[in-house]
N, C-alpha and C positions, 0 to 999 in steps of 0.2 A: 445676578440673575441674567443680565444680558450676555455675560461671558459663557454661562452655562448653556443658554439657548444657542449661542454661536457654535459651541463645541458639539452640541447635539445635531445641529444642522449640518456641520461639517462631517460628522460621523454618518449621517443619513446619505449625504452626497457621495461619500466614499463607498458605502455599501451599494448604492445605486450604480456607481461606476463599475464596481466589481461584478455586479449581477447583469450588467448590460450584455456581455458576450453570451451569457446563458439565454437571455431573451432572443438574441439574434439567432442562435443555434436552433432553439425550439421553434421560433417563427419560420426559419428557413425550411424546417422539416415538414411544415404544414402547407407549403405552396403547391399549387396544382401544376406548375410548370415543370418541365423536365430538366431544368437547370436551377442552381441555387439562386434564390431571389428573396430579398428582404427590403421592405415589408412583403409578406407573402402575397402572391397574386391568386386570391381564392384560398379556401381552406379545405383540406382533405387529409385523411389518414392513410391514403393509398401507399405512401412511401414506407409507413410502418408495416403495412401488410407485405410489401415487397421484401423488407428486411426479415420479418418473422417467418416468411415462407421460403427464404433462401437458405438452404442447408449449410452453405459455407459460412454465412454469418452466424447462424445458430451454433454450429460446431466450434467456430472460433471463439464465440463468447463463452461457451461452456469450458473450452480448453483454458481460456484465460482465468475463469473463476476457479476451476479446480487447481490450476497451477499456482495461483495466488494463495489459495487456502493451504495447499501443501507446503509452499515455501514459507508462509507465515508460521505454520506449525513447527517445522524443523528449525526455523529461526528462533522460536521460543525455547525449543528443546536445547539448542546450542547456547543461546544468549543468556538464559537464566543461570545455569551453573557457571558459565564464564564470568558473569557479573558478580556472582557470590565469591568466586575464587579471587577475582581482581580486587574487589572491595574489602574482603575480609581477611585475606591471607597475604603474607609476604613470602615470596619464593624467587629463586633465580630465574630470570627471563620474564618476569611479570610485565615489565615495560614493553618488551618485544612482543609478547602475546597480545597485549592491549593494542599496540600499534598495528599488528597484523590483522586483528579482527576489525579494526576501525578503518583500515586503509581503503576499502572500497568506497568510502565516503568522499575521498579526494581523487580517486582514479576515475577517468572517464569510462563509462560503461562499455563503450565501443571497444576500448582497449582490452577490458576484461573479457568481453565476448570473443575477440580475436584470439586472445591467449588461451581461453578455454577450448576454443575450436581446434587450435593446433595441438594442445595437450590431449584433448579428447580423441583426436584422430589416432594417436598412438595407442590408445586404449580401446578403440572401437566404440567410444561413447560420443557419437555425434548424430545430429539430426533425429533425435528421438525425445520422448518425454523425460526420461531420466537426465539427459544432457541439459535440457531446458531447466529442469528442477535444480540441478546442481548450481547452475549459473545464477538463478534467482535467489537461492539460499545464500550464496556468497554476497550478493548486493543488498539483501534486506536484513541480514543478521546485524550489521552495525546499528541500524535504527533501534532494534530491540535492546542491544547492549547500551547504547547511548542514553536511552530513556530510563533504563533500569538503574544504572550506576548512581545517580543522584539520590535515589531512594534508600540506599544503604548508609544510614547515618549512625553516628555514635549513640544517639538516643534510642534508636531501634535496637542496637546491640544490647543495651541495658535491659530493655524489655524482654529480649530473648533469654538473657542470662537469668532474669527473674523467673521466667517460665520454667527454665531448667532447674532452678533452685527449688521450685515448688513441686518438683517431681515429674514434670512432663518430659516425654521422650523427645528425641531430636525431630522425628517426623511430626509429632503432635505440635511441637513449638513452631515448626515451619508452616504447618497447615493452619493453625489458629492464630499465630502471632505474625510471622514474617509475611506470609502470602497476602493477608488483608492489607498490610502496610505498603506492600509494593504493587498492589493491584492496579493503581492508577498508571504506574510505569509500564506494567504488562499490557494494559489495554491500549494506551497511547502508542506503545511500540508496535503492537500488533496492527493497529490501524495504519500507521506509517508504512509498515512492511507490506501489508496487503495492497495499499494504493500504489506503492512503488513497483511492486511486482505486476500489478494489473495493467499499468499504463506503459510499461517498459517496451521500447522498440529497439534501442541500440544493441542490447545484448541478445534479445530474442531472435533478431533477424538472422543471426549466424546459425541457428539450430532449428529453424522452422522449415517445413516443406509444404507442398500443396495440400497434403492430407493432414498435416499437423501445423496449425497456424493459430496465433493469438489474435485477438480482435484489433490491437493497435497495429500489428504487422499487416493484417488483412486490409485495414484502411490505408496504410502507407502504400501498399502495392496497388490498391484500387485507384487512388487519386492520381497515380502516374499515367493512367490511361483514360479515366473518365471521372467527371465531377458532376454528380447529380444530388438531389435532395436526400437520397438514401444515406449518404454520409452523415448529414445532419440528423437523420432519424436515429442512426446508430448512436451518435453522440448524445442525443436527447434521452435514449433508453439507458445509456450509461449514467447520465445525470440522475435519472429516476431511480436506478438501482442504488446509487450512492445515497440519495435522500432516504430511501427505504432502509438502507443499512444504518444510517445515523439514527433514525427513529427506533429501530430495533435495539441498537446499543443503549439508547436512552431508556427504553422500557426495561431491558434486561439488567443493565448495570447502573445506568444513571450518569449522564454527562457531568453532573455536578461533582462526581467523585474523581473526575480527571483533574490533573494538576493545572493550576492557574498559570504557571510559567511555561 
């Protein structure tokens, strides 16, 4: 009993330690001063109004959201068939294909960004939304592939073969048997992909402009010249958006369906 209470207390302390930065960020966004201060000196929502009425912040946030959604979509389109091919079939170059698709996990994003900038310059694909999208698809696809591969088990293959033996078509088997079994991998991979794309700075900074900016790059540029509570307000709004996203995922899909590992 004492050991269980000690473990629970340690878990609560760990959660409190992890949540402390969030408290500091949100508290700093509520201060009345024109500089970051915690504990906040007074309480006000003025800095949120500043952010929401600043078109550069709003535009950057929308760009980040659209970019992350598009990158996640294309990562799923590429990662799902690639996972099926790698997990279910033997072919020449299988190991090379797997290593190539997973390589962005070990390569620094700033290196990938510089390489894509040089390559895109030769094609005229630089400093625009398609250039950003290509780079983000490259770095988020490995997350989808990595979370999907463990879900293609021999037991699942037996269920698919049973479905085909009972007269179901390939598409029906995929839709009614395979897809529900790999849904946890799809959802978790999509979450990882979206978050990775949304918060990326190192790769995005090579293809952003004053008119086309993501919110992380916008903050990165802003703090070089000024540090005020609007930065904390943007961070707090991002935290709020993440919390809303988690609630929506739980309502629509159910977090209990996600893998435990």
